[in-house]
C-alpha atoms as an extended CHARMM CRD file, in Angstrom:
* protein
*
        84  EXT
         1         1  GLU       CA            188.4360000000       18.2220000000      -58.6070000000  PROA      1               0.0000000000
         2         2  HSD       CA            190.2150000000       20.8440000000      -56.6170000000  PROA      2               0.0000000000
         3         3  ALA       CA            193.5410000000       19.3370000000      -57.5120000000  PROA      3               0.0000000000
         4         4  TRP       CA            192.6150000000       19.4050000000      -61.2600000000  PROA      4               0.0000000000
         5         5  LEU       CA            191.6690000000       23.0970000000      -60.9050000000  PROA      5               0.0000000000
         6         6  HSD       CA            195.0170000000       23.8480000000      -58.9450000000  PROA      6               0.0000000000
         7         7  GLU       CA            196.7910000000       21.9220000000      -61.9620000000  PROA      7               0.0000000000
         8         8  GLN       CA            195.0340000000       23.9850000000      -64.4730000000  PROA      8               0.0000000000
         9         9  GLY       CA            195.8470000000       27.2890000000      -62.8080000000  PROA      9               0.0000000000
        10        10  ARG       CA            192.3080000000       28.1230000000      -62.1980000000  PROA      10              0.0000000000
        11        11  VAL       CA            192.6100000000       28.4240000000      -58.7170000000  PROA      11              0.0000000000
        12        12  HSD       CA            195.3540000000       29.0010000000      -55.8700000000  PROA      12              0.0000000000
        13        13  TYR       CA            195.0710000000       28.0570000000      -52.2700000000  PROA      13              0.0000000000
        14        14  LEU       CA            196.3350000000       29.9380000000      -49.1660000000  PROA      14              0.0000000000
        15        15  SER       CA            195.6120000000       30.0290000000      -45.6210000000  PROA      15              0.0000000000
        16        16  ALA       CA            195.1270000000       32.3270000000      -42.7010000000  PROA      16              0.0000000000
        17        17  THR       CA            195.8860000000       32.4450000000      -39.1550000000  PROA      17              0.0000000000
        18        18  ASP       CA            193.0700000000       32.1910000000      -36.4160000000  PROA      18              0.0000000000
        19        19  GLN       CA            194.3090000000       35.7120000000      -35.3690000000  PROA      19              0.0000000000
        20        20  GLU       CA            193.9300000000       36.9130000000      -39.0450000000  PROA      20              0.0000000000
        21        21  ALA       CA            190.4360000000       35.4270000000      -39.3500000000  PROA      21              0.0000000000
        22        22  LEU       CA            189.5790000000       37.1000000000      -36.2070000000  PROA      22              0.0000000000
        23        23  ASP       CA            190.6010000000       40.3260000000      -37.4650000000  PROA      23              0.0000000000
        24        24  ALA       CA            188.6870000000       39.9560000000      -40.4440000000  PROA      24              0.0000000000
        25        25  PHE       CA            185.8390000000       38.6980000000      -38.4290000000  PROA      25              0.0000000000
        26        26  GLN       CA            185.6060000000       42.1850000000      -36.7490000000  PROA      26              0.0000000000
        27        27  LEU       CA            186.6910000000       44.1370000000      -39.8000000000  PROA      27              0.0000000000
        28        28  CYS       CA            183.5430000000       42.7950000000      -41.7590000000  PROA      28              0.0000000000
        29        29  CYS       CA            181.2620000000       43.3040000000      -38.7650000000  PROA      29              0.0000000000
        30        30  ARG       CA            182.5260000000       46.9400000000      -38.5560000000  PROA      30              0.0000000000
        31        31  LEU       CA            182.5380000000       48.0410000000      -42.2980000000  PROA      31              0.0000000000
        32        32  GLU       CA            179.6520000000       45.8010000000      -43.5820000000  PROA      32              0.0000000000
        33        33  GLY       CA            177.5530000000       45.1770000000      -40.4990000000  PROA      33              0.0000000000
        34        34  ILE       CA            177.5010000000       41.5740000000      -41.4390000000  PROA      34              0.0000000000
        35        35  ILE       CA            178.6430000000       38.7080000000      -38.7650000000  PROA      35              0.0000000000
        36        36  PRO       CA            180.4030000000       36.3110000000      -41.0410000000  PROA      36              0.0000000000
        37        37  ALA       CA            181.1150000000       32.6810000000      -39.6610000000  PROA      37              0.0000000000
        38        38  LEU       CA            184.6630000000       31.9350000000      -38.7290000000  PROA      38              0.0000000000
        39        39  GLU       CA            184.8490000000       29.6630000000      -41.5410000000  PROA      39              0.0000000000
        40        40  PRO       CA            184.9100000000       32.2030000000      -44.4030000000  PROA      40              0.0000000000
        41        41  SER       CA            186.6880000000       34.7430000000      -42.1240000000  PROA      41              0.0000000000
        42        42  HSD       CA            189.5660000000       32.7820000000      -43.1300000000  PROA      42              0.0000000000
        43        43  ALA       CA            189.1570000000       33.5710000000      -46.3160000000  PROA      43              0.0000000000
        44        44  LEU       CA            188.3120000000       37.1850000000      -45.8830000000  PROA      44              0.0000000000
        45        45  ALA       CA            191.6090000000       37.6290000000      -44.1230000000  PROA      45              0.0000000000
        46        46  ARG       CA            193.3060000000       36.7560000000      -47.4220000000  PROA      46              0.0000000000
        47        47  VAL       CA            190.7640000000       38.7990000000      -49.6590000000  PROA      47              0.0000000000
        48        48  VAL       CA            191.7580000000       41.6290000000      -47.5700000000  PROA      48              0.0000000000
        49        49  GLU       CA            195.3290000000       41.1660000000      -48.2440000000  PROA      49              0.0000000000
        50        50  GLU       CA            194.8190000000       40.2150000000      -52.1370000000  PROA      50              0.0000000000
        51        51  ALA       CA            192.7830000000       43.3330000000      -52.6910000000  PROA      51              0.0000000000
        52        52  ARG       CA            195.9830000000       45.4940000000      -52.2530000000  PROA      52              0.0000000000
        53        53  ASN       CA            197.3110000000       43.8210000000      -55.2640000000  PROA      53              0.0000000000
        54        54  LEU       CA            194.0330000000       43.9570000000      -57.6420000000  PROA      54              0.0000000000
        55        55  GLY       CA            193.9290000000       45.9320000000      -60.6790000000  PROA      55              0.0000000000
        56        56  PRO       CA            191.0780000000       48.6830000000      -61.2690000000  PROA      56              0.0000000000
        57        57  ASP       CA            189.2400000000       46.2380000000      -63.2520000000  PROA      57              0.0000000000
        58        58  GLU       CA            189.5650000000       43.2260000000      -61.0390000000  PROA      58              0.0000000000
        59        59  ILE       CA            187.1490000000       41.7720000000      -58.3740000000  PROA      59              0.0000000000
        60        60  HSD       CA            187.4860000000       39.1520000000      -55.8790000000  PROA      60              0.0000000000
        61        61  TYR       CA            184.1990000000       37.8340000000      -54.5710000000  PROA      61              0.0000000000
        62        62  PRO       CA            184.2870000000       35.8210000000      -51.3410000000  PROA      62              0.0000000000
        63        63  HSD       CA            181.6410000000       33.3190000000      -50.7550000000  PROA      63              0.0000000000
        64        64  GLN       CA            179.8160000000       33.8100000000      -47.4010000000  PROA      64              0.0000000000
        65        65  CYS       CA            178.9220000000       30.3270000000      -46.6500000000  PROA      65              0.0000000000
        66        66  GLY       CA            176.5840000000       31.0650000000      -43.8780000000  PROA      66              0.0000000000
        67        67  PRO       CA            176.0120000000       33.4150000000      -40.8220000000  PROA      67              0.0000000000
        68        68  GLY       CA            178.2850000000       33.8670000000      -37.8310000000  PROA      68              0.0000000000
        69        69  HSD       CA            175.7730000000       34.0080000000      -35.1090000000  PROA      69              0.0000000000
        70        70  LYS       CA            176.6350000000       30.3920000000      -34.1360000000  PROA      70              0.0000000000
        71        71  ASP       CA            180.2060000000       31.6650000000      -33.6880000000  PROA      71              0.0000000000
        72        72  ILE       CA            179.7720000000       34.8460000000      -31.6210000000  PROA      72              0.0000000000
        73        73  PHE       CA            180.2350000000       33.1830000000      -28.1740000000  PROA      73              0.0000000000
        74        74  THR       CA            183.5020000000       31.7190000000      -29.7350000000  PROA      74              0.0000000000
        75        75  VAL       CA            184.5040000000       34.9600000000      -30.9230000000  PROA      75              0.0000000000
        76        76  ALA       CA            183.8470000000       37.0810000000      -27.7530000000  PROA      76              0.0000000000
        77        77  ASP       CA            185.6690000000       34.2900000000      -25.7290000000  PROA      77              0.0000000000
        78        78  ALA       CA            188.9210000000       34.8550000000      -28.0930000000  PROA      78              0.0000000000
        79        79  LEU       CA            188.6500000000       38.5620000000      -27.6620000000  PROA      79              0.0000000000
        80        80  GLY       CA            188.1570000000       38.2750000000      -24.2340000000  PROA      80              0.0000000000
        81        81  THR       CA            184.8000000000       40.2320000000      -24.2240000000  PROA      81              0.0000000000
        82        82  GLU       CA            181.8350000000       39.0620000000      -22.2220000000  PROA      82              0.0000000000
        83        83  ILE       CA            178.4750000000       38.6810000000      -23.6460000000  PROA      83              0.0000000000
        84        84  GLY       CA            175.5900000000       39.1340000000      -21.0620000000  PROA      84              0.0000000000
């Protein structure tokens, strides 16, 4: 299905580095008060970048597949932060 949607021009796929995902994770926490999971944080990194090119009537809606509470220790370790 993904291949078909891509061939139809209905979707395009992007990637993000782990560092970009960590940056997006922190941005979402800071601006929205939402702790995203790391998986959608990769998507958020691209949404932030793509939003700069949106017209005034365009909306991108990233799906948050689940809370990031399970990832806080992984993120803290990657950021060199200790959680007590």
